[in-house]
All heavy atoms as an XYZ file, in Angstrom:
889
protein
N      66.202    -31.466    -70.994
C      67.269    -30.835    -70.274
C      68.014    -29.908    -71.233
O      68.328    -30.272    -72.342
C      68.215    -31.911    -69.727
C      69.394    -31.352    -69.001
S      70.548    -32.575    -68.325
C      69.513    -33.682    -67.463
N      68.259    -28.697    -70.765
C      68.955    -27.792    -71.667
C      70.454    -28.126    -71.724
O      70.961    -28.920    -70.942
C      68.700    -26.339    -71.273
C      69.359    -25.933    -69.973
O      70.443    -26.445    -69.665
O      68.792    -25.093    -69.266
N      71.127    -27.503    -72.668
C      72.530    -27.848    -72.914
C      73.428    -27.524    -71.726
O      74.377    -28.255    -71.442
C      73.030    -27.120    -74.161
C      72.457    -27.701    -75.436
C      73.017    -27.042    -76.671
O      74.174    -26.595    -76.643
O      72.280    -26.987    -77.667
N      73.139    -26.428    -71.012
C      73.977    -26.073    -69.859
C      73.849    -27.121    -68.754
O      74.833    -27.498    -68.131
C      73.604    -24.694    -69.332
C      74.091    -23.572    -70.228
C      73.816    -22.218    -69.633
O      72.845    -22.068    -68.874
N      74.643    -21.250    -69.962
N      72.624    -27.577    -68.503
C      72.439    -28.607    -67.482
C      73.121    -29.906    -67.900
O      73.740    -30.582    -67.079
C      70.951    -28.854    -67.224
C      70.235    -27.802    -66.402
C      68.749    -28.128    -66.312
C      70.824    -27.693    -65.018
N      73.006    -30.257    -69.164
C      73.656    -31.472    -69.663
C      75.170    -31.366    -69.504
O      75.829    -32.331    -69.129
C      73.275    -31.711    -71.119
N      75.734    -30.195    -69.769
C      77.184    -29.994    -69.610
C      77.588    -30.137    -68.156
O      78.622    -30.732    -67.844
C      77.590    -28.633    -70.155
N      76.768    -29.614    -67.246
C      77.080    -29.756    -65.812
C      77.008    -31.215    -65.384
O      77.843    -31.682    -64.615
C      76.142    -28.896    -64.976
C      76.438    -27.445    -65.083
C      75.577    -26.641    -64.128
N      75.558    -25.268    -64.580
C      74.473    -24.544    -64.777
N      73.294    -25.040    -64.501
N      74.554    -23.325    -65.214
N      76.006    -31.940    -65.853
C      75.911    -33.368    -65.551
C      77.132    -34.106    -66.078
O      77.650    -35.002    -65.428
C      74.646    -33.975    -66.147
C      73.404    -33.641    -65.342
O      73.545    -33.048    -64.256
O      72.306    -33.975    -65.810
N      77.582    -33.718    -67.252
C      78.765    -34.338    -67.828
C      79.986    -34.094    -66.942
O      80.800    -34.984    -66.733
C      79.004    -33.778    -69.234
O      80.179    -34.289    -69.772
N      80.097    -32.884    -66.385
C      81.210    -32.574    -65.490
C      81.118    -33.390    -64.206
O      82.125    -33.871    -63.691
C      81.245    -31.087    -65.181
C      81.642    -30.258    -66.381
C      81.513    -28.771    -66.110
O      80.941    -28.355    -65.109
N      82.039    -27.969    -67.021
N      79.896    -33.539    -63.685
C      79.708    -34.360    -62.486
C      80.121    -35.799    -62.762
O      80.796    -36.431    -61.947
C      78.249    -34.320    -62.020
C      77.791    -33.084    -61.287
C      76.280    -33.118    -61.082
C      78.495    -32.967    -59.953
N      79.722    -36.318    -63.915
C      80.055    -37.690    -64.272
C      81.561    -37.873    -64.364
O      82.102    -38.851    -63.862
C      79.391    -38.078    -65.594
C      79.703    -39.490    -66.086
C      79.226    -40.529    -65.085
C      79.061    -39.721    -67.439
N      82.238    -36.910    -64.987
C      83.698    -37.014    -65.088
C      84.348    -37.062    -63.713
O      85.370    -37.690    -63.525
C      84.271    -35.850    -65.886
C      84.379    -36.181    -67.357
C      85.013    -35.074    -68.078
N      83.919    -34.113    -68.257
C      83.960    -33.021    -68.957
N      85.043    -32.659    -69.527
N      82.914    -32.253    -69.094
N      83.722    -36.405    -62.740
C      84.262    -36.398    -61.382
C      84.103    -37.722    -60.667
O      84.978    -38.112    -59.888
N      83.002    -38.419    -60.919
C      82.742    -39.659    -60.189
C      83.038    -40.914    -61.005
O      83.157    -41.999    -60.440
C      81.295    -39.727    -59.653
C      81.025    -38.601    -58.681
C      80.281    -39.756    -60.756
N      83.171    -40.778    -62.311
C      83.356    -41.957    -63.158
C      84.592    -42.785    -62.782
O      84.491    -44.014    -62.694
C      83.396    -41.565    -64.634
C      83.404    -42.736    -65.606
C      82.152    -43.577    -65.455
C      83.543    -42.231    -67.040
N      85.742    -42.167    -62.521
C      86.893    -42.992    -62.129
C      86.608    -43.846    -60.892
O      86.966    -45.022    -60.842
C      88.001    -41.963    -61.880
C      87.630    -40.813    -62.756
C      86.118    -40.761    -62.691
N      85.945    -43.259    -59.897
C      85.611    -44.011    -58.684
C      84.656    -45.157    -59.017
O      84.816    -46.280    -58.508
C      84.980    -43.073    -57.649
C      84.495    -43.760    -56.391
S      83.723    -42.624    -55.226
C      82.282    -42.078    -56.148
N      83.675    -44.898    -59.867
C      82.722    -45.945    -60.233
C      83.385    -47.060    -61.026
O      83.074    -48.242    -60.834
C      81.561    -45.336    -61.032
C      80.660    -44.376    -60.265
C      79.646    -43.739    -61.208
C      79.956    -45.074    -59.118
N      84.312    -46.705    -61.896
C      85.014    -47.725    -62.677
C      85.887    -48.575    -61.766
O      85.857    -49.812    -61.833
C      85.842    -47.072    -63.802
C      84.901    -46.511    -64.872
C      86.828    -48.063    -64.408
C      85.592    -45.717    -65.962
N      86.649    -47.937    -60.883
C      87.489    -48.719    -59.967
C      86.629    -49.612    -59.081
O      86.975    -50.764    -58.819
C      88.360    -47.790    -59.112
C      89.549    -47.162    -59.813
C      90.248    -46.162    -58.889
C      90.547    -48.219    -60.287
N      85.506    -49.097    -58.617
C      84.629    -49.899    -57.753
C      84.032    -51.080    -58.511
O      83.897    -52.174    -57.954
C      83.511    -49.022    -57.175
O      84.060    -48.063    -56.294
N      83.701    -50.873    -59.762
C      83.135    -51.967    -60.563
C      84.192    -53.020    -60.854
O      83.934    -54.224    -60.723
C      82.534    -51.405    -61.871
O      81.546    -50.433    -61.528
C      81.892    -52.510    -62.689
N      85.381    -52.596    -61.221
C      86.462    -53.551    -61.482
C      86.873    -54.258    -60.186
O      87.258    -55.435    -60.217
C      87.670    -52.847    -62.150
C      88.832    -53.801    -62.331
C      87.259    -52.259    -63.496
N      86.731    -53.590    -59.070
C      87.045    -54.203    -57.773
C      86.158    -55.417    -57.497
O      86.571    -56.374    -56.847
C      86.877    -53.154    -56.657
C      87.081    -53.702    -55.290
N      86.031    -54.051    -54.471
C      88.197    -53.987    -54.612
C      86.504    -54.515    -53.340
N      87.821    -54.489    -53.389
N      84.934    -55.384    -58.015
C      83.994    -56.497    -57.775
C      84.358    -57.734    -58.586
O      83.830    -58.812    -58.329
C      82.577    -56.057    -58.112
C      82.049    -55.045    -57.139
C      80.583    -54.722    -57.403
N      80.213    -53.566    -56.637
C      80.197    -52.316    -57.106
N      80.475    -52.086    -58.370
N      79.882    -51.311    -56.332
N      85.230    -57.576    -59.537
C      85.651    -58.733    -60.324
C      86.168    -58.310    -61.692
O      85.756    -57.284    -62.239
N      87.074    -59.128    -62.196
C      87.660    -58.862    -63.503
C      86.557    -58.701    -64.550
O      85.587    -59.446    -64.547
C      88.568    -60.032    -63.862
C      89.428    -59.812    -65.052
C      90.374    -60.970    -65.260
O      89.961    -61.967    -65.884
O      91.520    -60.871    -64.786
N      86.730    -57.733    -65.425
C      85.701    -57.466    -66.429
C      86.336    -56.884    -67.688
O      87.457    -56.385    -67.640
C      84.628    -56.500    -65.878
O      83.579    -56.354    -66.830
C      85.212    -55.147    -65.549
N      85.639    -56.963    -68.791
C      86.108    -56.327    -70.020
C      85.330    -55.034    -70.229
O      84.303    -54.798    -69.585
C      86.010    -57.267    -71.220
C      84.650    -57.820    -71.522
C      83.813    -57.191    -72.427
C      84.206    -58.981    -70.906
C      82.567    -57.702    -72.722
C      82.958    -59.500    -71.194
C      82.139    -58.852    -72.100
O      80.902    -59.362    -72.377
N      85.823    -54.191    -71.120
C      85.314    -52.840    -71.272
C      83.823    -52.727    -71.481
O      83.148    -51.985    -70.771
N      83.305    -53.464    -72.464
C      81.882    -53.303    -72.742
C      81.015    -53.814    -71.595
O      79.989    -53.221    -71.259
C      81.488    -54.009    -74.047
C      80.085    -53.662    -74.458
C      79.794    -52.405    -74.956
C      79.052    -54.576    -74.302
C      78.501    -52.062    -75.304
C      77.759    -54.240    -74.646
C      77.489    -52.990    -75.151
O      76.209    -52.650    -75.483
N      81.453    -54.894    -70.952
C      80.704    -55.404    -69.790
C      80.695    -54.358    -68.679
O      79.680    -54.155    -68.013
C      81.342    -56.704    -69.307
C      80.609    -57.330    -68.142
C      81.270    -58.617    -67.687
O      82.463    -58.580    -67.312
O      80.588    -59.649    -67.725
N      81.821    -53.699    -68.507
C      81.916    -52.635    -67.508
C      80.920    -51.516    -67.829
O      80.201    -51.031    -66.947
C      83.352    -52.093    -67.472
C      83.611    -50.870    -66.614
C      83.335    -51.153    -65.148
C      85.041    -50.406    -66.807
N      80.868    -51.119    -69.075
C      79.922    -50.080    -69.490
C      78.493    -50.533    -69.202
O      77.682    -49.759    -68.661
C      80.096    -49.753    -70.986
C      78.965    -48.865    -71.490
C      81.450    -49.092    -71.235
N      78.178    -51.777    -69.517
C      76.826    -52.280    -69.258
C      76.504    -52.292    -67.764
O      75.374    -51.990    -67.365
C      76.670    -53.686    -69.850
C      76.601    -53.680    -71.365
C      75.383    -52.923    -71.888
O      74.267    -53.187    -71.422
O      75.572    -52.037    -72.746
N      77.473    -52.629    -66.945
C      77.238    -52.607    -65.488
C      76.969    -51.188    -65.000
O      76.105    -50.962    -64.150
C      78.454    -53.189    -64.753
C      78.578    -54.679    -64.899
C      79.769    -55.193    -64.133
N      79.954    -56.618    -64.359
C      80.935    -57.311    -63.851
N      81.840    -56.737    -63.083
N      81.027    -58.599    -64.093
N      77.717    -50.229    -65.537
C      77.507    -48.839    -65.136
C      76.156    -48.334    -65.649
O      75.468    -47.585    -64.940
C      78.651    -47.962    -65.647
C      80.009    -48.244    -64.995
C      81.115    -47.463    -65.703
C      79.983    -47.922    -63.507
N      75.773    -48.748    -66.823
C      74.454    -48.364    -67.341
C      73.355    -48.948    -66.460
O      72.347    -48.301    -66.192
C      74.297    -48.840    -68.781
C      75.101    -48.008    -69.770
C      74.993    -48.551    -71.168
N      75.706    -47.719    -72.133
C      76.071    -48.123    -73.327
N      75.782    -49.352    -73.745
N      76.735    -47.310    -74.135
N      73.558    -50.165    -65.995
C      72.558    -50.811    -65.129
C      72.422    -50.075    -63.795
O      71.369    -50.151    -63.149
C      72.939    -52.270    -64.889
N      73.462    -49.352    -63.400
C      73.380    -48.564    -62.164
C      72.517    -47.315    -62.339
O      72.147    -46.677    -61.359
C      74.786    -48.129    -61.720
C      75.721    -49.222    -61.232
C      77.109    -48.637    -60.960
C      75.158    -49.879    -59.973
N      72.264    -46.946    -63.581
C      71.468    -45.757    -63.844
C      72.124    -44.779    -64.796
O      71.553    -43.751    -65.126
N      73.327    -45.073    -65.233
C      74.010    -44.208    -66.189
C      73.640    -44.669    -67.604
O      74.495    -45.066    -68.398
C      75.523    -44.256    -65.976
C      76.008    -43.778    -64.619
C      77.500    -44.028    -64.460
C      75.688    -42.305    -64.418
N      72.359    -44.594    -67.899
C      71.832    -45.155    -69.150
C      72.463    -44.544    -70.389
O      72.615    -45.221    -71.403
C      70.318    -44.977    -69.187
N      72.844    -43.282    -70.319
C      73.388    -42.605    -71.495
C      74.911    -42.673    -71.564
O      75.521    -41.991    -72.382
C      72.960    -41.133    -71.496
C      71.453    -40.986    -71.644
O      70.825    -41.898    -72.216
O      70.908    -39.974    -71.168
N      75.523    -43.475    -70.726
C      76.981    -43.543    -70.690
C      77.522    -44.068    -72.022
O      77.139    -45.140    -72.483
C      77.436    -44.469    -69.555
C      78.938    -44.597    -69.368
C      79.526    -43.259    -68.920
C      79.241    -45.677    -68.325
N      78.406    -43.309    -72.622
C      79.014    -43.699    -73.902
C      80.264    -44.533    -73.638
O      81.028    -44.245    -72.709
C      79.379    -42.449    -74.697
N      80.455    -45.557    -74.452
C      81.648    -46.394    -74.279
C      82.917    -45.571    -74.464
O      83.918    -45.841    -73.828
C      81.648    -47.564    -75.283
O      81.539    -47.041    -76.595
C      80.518    -48.524    -75.007
N      82.850    -44.575    -75.312
C      84.018    -43.741    -75.569
C      84.489    -42.943    -74.370
O      85.593    -42.409    -74.370
N      83.650    -42.860    -73.343
C      84.035    -42.153    -72.127
C      84.821    -43.076    -71.204
O      85.704    -42.642    -70.469
C      82.779    -41.603    -71.412
C      83.116    -40.989    -70.071
C      82.048    -40.608    -72.295
N      84.516    -44.353    -71.239
C      85.093    -45.314    -70.296
C      86.492    -45.777    -70.718
O      87.393    -45.874    -69.881
C      84.144    -46.524    -70.139
C      84.794    -47.637    -69.341
C      82.846    -46.075    -69.482
N      86.682    -46.050    -71.988
C      87.959    -46.621    -72.420
C      89.172    -45.722    -72.154
O      90.221    -46.236    -71.732
C      87.884    -47.035    -73.889
C      87.054    -48.282    -74.076
C      85.785    -48.224    -74.623
C      87.536    -49.520    -73.669
C      85.014    -49.368    -74.780
C      86.774    -50.670    -73.813
C      85.514    -50.587    -74.369
O      84.754    -51.718    -74.509
N      89.072    -44.421    -72.330
C      90.234    -43.591    -71.971
C      90.590    -43.663    -70.485
O      91.764    -43.623    -70.115
C      89.802    -42.174    -72.372
C      88.758    -42.376    -73.409
C      88.046    -43.647    -73.013
N      89.569    -43.785    -69.636
C      89.831    -43.903    -68.194
C      90.535    -45.234    -67.912
O      91.510    -45.279    -67.157
C      88.522    -43.782    -67.379
C      88.795    -43.976    -65.890
C      87.845    -42.440    -67.634
N      90.060    -46.302    -68.541
C      90.714    -47.606    -68.350
C      92.168    -47.567    -68.824
O      93.053    -48.120    -68.168
C      89.935    -48.695    -69.084
C      88.616    -49.115    -68.448
C      87.814    -49.992    -69.408
C      88.845    -49.832    -67.123
N      92.407    -46.919    -69.956
C      93.784    -46.810    -70.467
C      94.661    -46.042    -69.495
O      95.810    -46.421    -69.231
C      93.788    -46.102    -71.823
O      93.156    -46.892    -72.787
N      94.134    -44.969    -68.960
C      94.905    -44.171    -67.985
C      95.175    -45.001    -66.730
O      96.289    -45.000    -66.195
C      94.146    -42.883    -67.630
C      94.903    -42.011    -66.633
C      94.262    -40.638    -66.483
N      92.825    -40.632    -66.317
C      92.204    -40.706    -65.141
N      92.903    -40.784    -64.032
N      90.888    -40.681    -65.074
N      94.165    -45.732    -66.262
C      94.356    -46.575    -65.074
C      95.417    -47.638    -65.325
O      96.224    -47.927    -64.445
C      93.045    -47.253    -64.685
C      92.052    -46.355    -64.005
C      90.758    -46.803    -63.763
C      92.381    -45.076    -63.596
C      89.832    -46.001    -63.129
C      91.467    -44.254    -62.969
C      90.183    -44.727    -62.736
N      95.402    -48.204    -66.522
C      96.402    -49.226    -66.859
C      97.796    -48.604    -66.884
O      98.741    -49.148    -66.319
C      96.050    -49.848    -68.210
C      96.934    -51.025    -68.567
C      96.536    -51.663    -69.891
O      95.617    -51.172    -70.578
O      97.171    -52.665    -70.247
N      97.906    -47.451    -67.506
C      99.192    -46.742    -67.580
C      99.696    -46.363    -66.180
O     100.887    -46.432    -65.890
C      99.024    -45.500    -68.453
C     100.290    -44.759    -68.765
C     100.072    -43.579    -69.696
N      99.123    -42.605    -69.171
C      97.923    -42.333    -69.692
N      97.532    -42.947    -70.773
N      97.127    -41.440    -69.154
N      98.766    -45.995    -65.268
C      99.135    -45.569    -63.919
C      99.263    -46.742    -62.945
O      99.522    -46.530    -61.752
C      98.105    -44.570    -63.372
C      98.109    -43.253    -64.135
O      99.077    -42.990    -64.894
O      97.132    -42.486    -63.982
N      99.052    -47.947    -63.413
C      99.198    -49.117    -62.551
C      98.031    -49.357    -61.611
O      98.168    -50.077    -60.620
N      96.880    -48.785    -61.910
C      95.709    -48.986    -61.048
C      94.932    -50.236    -61.443
O      94.190    -50.788    -60.621
C      94.792    -47.758    -61.096
C      95.444    -46.423    -60.708
C      94.425    -45.300    -60.754
C      96.100    -46.501    -59.342
N      95.072    -50.641    -62.698
C      94.485    -51.892    -63.168
C      95.517    -52.607    -64.037
O      96.452    -51.987    -64.550
C      93.183    -51.677    -64.001
C      92.100    -51.009    -63.181
C      93.457    -50.905    -65.271
N      95.340    -53.901    -64.153
C      96.119    -54.665    -65.123
C      95.147    -55.130    -66.191
O      93.926    -55.172    -65.964
C      96.784    -55.899    -64.483
O      95.771    -56.737    -63.923
C      97.774    -55.478    -63.404
N      95.681    -55.476    -67.348
C      94.818    -55.925    -68.436
C      95.482    -57.071    -69.168
O      96.711    -57.140    -69.240
C      94.543    -54.769    -69.396
N      94.657    -57.984    -69.658
C      95.143    -59.060    -70.499
C      94.042    -59.427    -71.488
O      92.853    -59.217    -71.236
C      95.576    -60.279    -69.674
C      94.441    -60.936    -68.949
N      93.956    -60.476    -67.750
C      93.683    -62.005    -69.270
C      92.952    -61.246    -67.359
N      92.758    -62.186    -68.260
N      94.457    -59.946    -72.616
C      93.495    -60.299    -73.662
C      93.114    -61.771    -73.538
O      93.952    -62.615    -73.240
C      94.080    -60.025    -75.031
C      94.271    -58.544    -75.286
C      94.408    -58.241    -76.756
N      94.597    -56.815    -76.956
C      93.605    -55.935    -77.084
N      92.363    -56.339    -77.062
N      93.860    -54.655    -77.252
N      91.837    -62.021    -73.779
C      91.306    -63.381    -73.767
C      90.597    -63.595    -75.098
O      89.746    -62.788    -75.490
C      90.314    -63.577    -72.589
C      89.677    -64.955    -72.653
C      91.012    -63.355    -71.260
N      90.977    -64.672    -75.759
C      90.360    -64.984    -77.048
C      88.867    -65.197    -76.873
O      88.411    -65.753    -75.874
C      91.008    -66.228    -77.644
N      88.115    -64.749    -77.842
C      86.671    -64.898    -77.822
C      86.250    -65.743    -79.021
O      86.754    -65.561    -80.122
C      86.006    -63.517    -77.888
O      84.619    -63.645    -78.046
N      85.316    -66.659    -78.804
C      84.865    -67.503    -79.909
C      83.968    -66.738    -80.881
O      83.848    -67.113    -82.037
C      84.113    -68.721    -79.367
O      82.980    -68.299    -78.643
N      83.365    -65.657    -80.403
C      82.422    -64.938    -81.240
C      82.928    -63.639    -81.822
O      82.167    -62.865    -82.378
N      84.222    -63.372    -81.708
C      84.714    -62.107    -82.230
C      86.151    -61.886    -81.831
O      86.859    -62.843    -81.486
N      86.579    -60.649    -81.838
C      87.964    -60.358    -81.469
C      88.214    -60.630    -79.982
O      87.275    -60.707    -79.187
C      88.116    -58.871    -81.796
C      86.729    -58.331    -81.840
C      85.831    -59.464    -82.204
N      89.482    -60.788    -79.638
C      89.842    -61.013    -78.233
C      89.355    -59.845    -77.383
O      89.346    -58.698    -77.833
C      91.353    -61.175    -78.108
N      88.945    -60.182    -76.172
C      88.491    -59.149    -75.244
C      89.628    -58.809    -74.288
O      90.377    -59.689    -73.861
C      87.297    -59.641    -74.435
C      86.062    -59.753    -75.257
C      84.912    -60.202    -74.401
N      83.689    -60.170    -75.185
C      82.652    -60.944    -74.965
N      82.669    -61.794    -73.970
N      81.582    -60.846    -75.707
N      89.688    -57.543    -73.924
C      90.700    -57.084    -72.977
C      90.045    -57.030    -71.598
O      89.112    -56.232    -71.379
C      91.212    -55.704    -73.393
C      92.458    -55.261    -72.685
C      93.000    -53.989    -73.335
C      94.318    -53.582    -72.741
N      94.844    -52.349    -73.372
N      90.501    -57.885    -70.712
C      89.950    -57.942    -69.359
C      90.797    -57.112    -68.406
O      92.027    -57.125    -68.488
C      89.903    -59.393    -68.863
C      88.722    -60.155    -69.385
C      88.702    -60.649    -70.674
C      87.604    -60.366    -68.578
C      87.605    -61.341    -71.165
C      86.503    -61.053    -69.057
C      86.508    -61.538    -70.342
O      85.417    -62.208    -70.821
N      90.119    -56.442    -67.493
C      90.785    -55.561    -66.527
C      90.574    -56.098    -65.116
O      89.497    -56.564    -64.771
C      90.203    -54.146    -66.606
C      90.405    -53.509    -67.954
C      89.453    -53.664    -68.960
C      91.553    -52.781    -68.231
C      89.641    -53.086    -70.210
C      91.747    -52.210    -69.475
C      90.788    -52.363    -70.452
O      90.967    -51.808    -71.683
N      91.645    -55.992    -64.320
C      91.581    -56.368    -62.898
C      92.237    -55.256    -62.094
O      93.206    -54.625    -62.552
C      92.303    -57.689    -62.664
N      91.701    -55.012    -60.929
C      92.244    -53.941    -60.094
C      93.541    -54.403    -59.433
O      93.700    -55.582    -59.116
C      91.192    -53.472    -59.048
C      91.557    -52.097    -58.495
C      91.033    -54.515    -57.952
C      90.398    -51.418    -57.782
N      94.463    -53.484    -59.248
C      95.721    -53.774    -58.554
C      95.608    -53.287    -57.109
O      94.639    -52.609    -56.744
C      96.898    -53.049    -59.229
O      96.677    -51.631    -59.104
C      97.024    -53.438    -60.701
N      96.604    -53.607    -56.323
C      96.627    -53.122    -54.935
C      96.629    -51.594    -54.923
O      95.927    -50.972    -54.120
C      97.875    -53.679    -54.233
C      97.881    -53.460    -52.744
C      99.045    -54.182    -52.078
O      99.224    -55.392    -52.334
O      99.765    -53.517    -51.321
N      97.403    -51.023    -55.813
C      97.457    -49.555    -55.911
C      96.091    -49.005    -56.348
O      95.642    -47.970    -55.858
C      98.532    -49.168    -56.924
C      98.753    -47.713    -57.058
C      99.912    -47.445    -57.991
N     100.086    -46.019    -58.135
C     100.932    -45.457    -58.930
N     101.738    -46.200    -59.671
N     101.019    -44.167    -59.005
N      95.423    -49.699    -57.244
C      94.101    -49.282    -57.691
C      93.079    -49.364    -56.569
O      92.207    -48.496    -56.452
N      93.204    -50.393    -55.743
C      92.263    -50.520    -54.635
C      92.483    -49.398    -53.623
O      91.524    -48.854    -53.079
C      92.403    -51.891    -53.967
C      91.221    -52.192    -53.081
O      90.067    -51.894    -53.484
O      91.442    -52.701    -51.967
N      93.745    -49.035    -53.385
C      94.025    -47.908    -52.481
C      93.439    -46.618    -53.062
O      92.859    -45.802    -52.330
C      95.526    -47.777    -52.260
N      93.569    -46.431    -54.367
C      92.997    -45.245    -55.020
C      91.477    -45.259    -54.920
O      90.846    -44.211    -54.718
C      93.437    -45.192    -56.481
N      90.888    -46.442    -55.055
C      89.432    -46.578    -54.932
C      88.970    -46.173    -53.540
O      88.026    -45.385    -53.386
C      89.014    -48.032    -55.215
C      87.526    -48.320    -55.091
C      87.240    -49.813    -55.216
N      87.771    -50.582    -54.113
C      87.145    -50.790    -52.949
N      85.942    -50.291    -52.766
N      87.702    -51.505    -51.997
N      89.631    -46.685    -52.528
C      89.244    -46.362    -51.153
C      89.420    -44.873    -50.862
O      88.593    -44.253    -50.186
C      90.047    -47.211    -50.171
C      89.736    -48.713    -50.215
C      90.715    -49.487    -49.339
C      88.298    -48.985    -49.794
N      90.493    -44.293    -51.385
C      90.727    -42.859    -51.206
C      89.626    -42.048    -51.906
O      89.107    -41.089    -51.332
C      92.107    -42.494    -51.759
C      92.415    -41.023    -51.578
O      92.427    -40.552    -50.419
O      92.630    -40.336    -52.594
N      89.268    -42.453    -53.116
C      88.219    -41.742    -53.862
C      86.880    -41.830    -53.138
O      86.137    -40.844    -53.079
C      88.099    -42.313    -55.274
N      86.577    -42.984    -52.582
C      85.313    -43.152    -51.847
C      85.296    -42.263    -50.613
O      84.294    -41.598    -50.325
C      85.097    -44.638    -51.477
C      84.809    -45.460    -52.732
C      83.960    -44.781    -50.464
C      84.823    -46.962    -52.515
N      86.412    -42.213    -49.889
C      86.481    -41.364    -48.692
C      86.301    -39.890    -49.063
O      85.558    -39.150    -48.397
C      87.812    -41.579    -47.976
N      86.943    -39.471    -50.152
C      86.804    -38.072    -50.577
C      85.379    -37.791    -51.055
O      84.823    -36.735    -50.800
C      87.825    -37.739    -51.671
C      89.227    -37.615    -51.095
C      90.271    -37.186    -52.110
N      90.538    -38.280    -53.038
C      90.413    -38.185    -54.359
N      90.061    -37.064    -54.909
N      90.669    -39.217    -55.120
N      84.787    -38.758    -51.758
C      83.403    -38.595    -52.217
C      82.448    -38.449    -51.034
O      81.585    -37.581    -51.020
C      82.986    -39.784    -53.090
C      81.527    -39.797    -53.402
C      80.563    -40.590    -52.852
C      80.848    -38.933    -54.321
N      79.339    -40.287    -53.380
C      79.488    -39.269    -54.284
C      81.273    -37.914    -55.166
C      78.547    -38.621    -55.067
C      80.320    -37.266    -55.947
C      78.987    -37.629    -55.889
N      82.604    -39.291    -50.040
C      81.718    -39.216    -48.865
C      81.890    -37.900    -48.118
O      80.919    -37.311    -47.643
C      81.957    -40.421    -47.964
C      81.394    -41.686    -48.595
C      81.538    -42.882    -47.718
N      80.821    -44.010    -48.339
C      81.190    -45.256    -48.270
N      82.266    -45.586    -47.570
N      80.503    -46.203    -48.865
N      83.124    -37.419    -48.005
C      83.354    -36.125    -47.353
C      82.679    -35.010    -48.152
O      82.053    -34.107    -47.580
C      84.854    -35.870    -47.214
N      82.791    -35.074    -49.482
C      82.186    -34.038    -50.325
C      80.663    -34.090    -50.267
O      80.010    -33.045    -50.184
C      82.664    -34.199    -51.771
C      82.119    -33.133    -52.710
S      82.501    -31.434    -52.210
C      84.255    -31.401    -52.524
N      80.091    -35.282    -50.284
C      78.627    -35.364    -50.226
C      78.110    -34.905    -48.870
O      77.024    -34.332    -48.784
C      78.107    -36.784    -50.541
O      78.692    -37.717    -49.644
C      78.405    -37.166    -51.975
N      78.904    -35.121    -47.818
C      78.517    -34.634    -46.495
C      78.471    -33.105    -46.493
O      77.526    -32.497    -45.983
C      79.491    -35.160    -45.443
C      79.082    -34.741    -44.048
O      77.914    -34.991    -43.662
O      79.922    -34.134    -43.341
N      79.479    -32.489    -47.088
C      79.501    -31.028    -47.194
C      78.314    -30.548    -48.020
O      77.629    -29.594    -47.645
C      80.827    -30.558    -47.823
C      81.984    -30.818    -46.855
C      80.759    -29.086    -48.221
C      83.361    -30.664    -47.490
N      78.060    -31.220    -49.135
C      76.947    -30.815    -50.000
C      75.619    -30.941    -49.264
O      74.767    -30.053    -49.355
C      76.933    -31.664    -51.274
N      75.441    -32.011    -48.515
C      74.194    -32.199    -47.757
C      74.013    -31.086    -46.742
O      72.907    -30.563    -46.577
C      74.188    -33.565    -47.056
C      73.923    -34.725    -47.980
C      72.523    -34.697    -48.581
O      71.575    -34.227    -47.924
O      72.389    -35.133    -49.733
N      75.099    -30.722    -46.056
C      74.992    -29.632    -45.079
C      74.708    -28.302    -45.773
O      74.024    -27.441    -45.224
C      76.249    -29.536    -44.230
C      76.301    -30.671    -43.191
C      77.469    -30.562    -42.250
N      78.619    -31.179    -42.919
C      79.837    -30.653    -42.966
N      80.084    -29.513    -42.377
N      80.807    -31.275    -43.582
N      75.233    -28.139    -46.983
C      74.967    -26.918    -47.732
C      73.543    -26.849    -48.245
O      72.926    -25.781    -48.272
N      73.011    -27.983    -48.610
C      71.640    -28.044    -49.115
C      70.642    -27.858    -47.989
O      69.657    -27.145    -48.121
C      71.390    -29.405    -49.816
C      72.224    -29.488    -51.095
C      69.904    -29.610    -50.109
C      72.270    -30.887    -51.686
N      70.938    -28.481    -46.866
C      69.992    -28.484    -45.749
C      70.750    -28.259    -44.440
O      70.981    -29.193    -43.677
C      69.252    -29.820    -45.727
C      68.133    -29.845    -44.712
O      67.828    -28.789    -44.118
O      67.577    -30.930    -44.517
N      71.145    -27.005    -44.173
C      71.957    -26.728    -42.970
C      71.248    -27.046    -41.661
O      71.896    -27.284    -40.647
C      72.282    -25.237    -43.082
C      71.376    -24.688    -44.107
C      70.895    -25.820    -44.951
N      69.938    -27.097    -41.663
C      69.185    -27.386    -40.430
C      68.974    -28.877    -40.234
O      68.470    -29.299    -39.201
C      67.830    -26.664    -40.463
C      67.930    -25.165    -40.648
C      68.717    -24.477    -39.545
O      68.574    -24.889    -38.374
O      69.476    -23.549    -39.856
N      69.309    -29.668    -41.232
C      69.156    -31.106    -41.112
C      67.762    -31.614    -41.412
O      67.481    -32.792    -41.291
N      66.880    -30.737    -41.821
C      65.520    -31.148    -42.168
C      65.473    -31.467    -43.652
O      66.013    -30.736    -44.464
C      64.522    -30.034    -41.854
N      64.861    -32.540    -43.988
C      64.726    -32.912    -45.392
C      63.672    -32.064    -46.060
O      62.676    -31.695    -45.457
C      64.348    -34.387    -45.522
O      65.381    -35.189    -45.005
N      63.896    -31.760    -47.318
C      62.938    -30.962    -48.091
C      61.818    -31.831    -48.581
O      61.914    -32.981    -48.755
C      63.621    -30.303    -49.258
């Protein structure tokens, strides 16, 4: 993949990553690295941890998630994240906007409704 395509993919990821993070945290409390692994398992194999933590920090600052530390026997304490009511509302709003956008994109790709 050339650099321009990679940059566009990166922009697409930035657009959907907040929704994916909120949706993953919605399924259950999780810590940062586990969250990254879950997103990688979805197909975002090249997802860097450094991309996820700033989003989690912003969500915590904006009240979309709460966080607390849990001691770990094998290393430093882990910071666990849980979605808040406000975060769940943001998640649902993001999903609705995503579905509306993908509907527009589908009509733009195939205005006749025939699959390529």
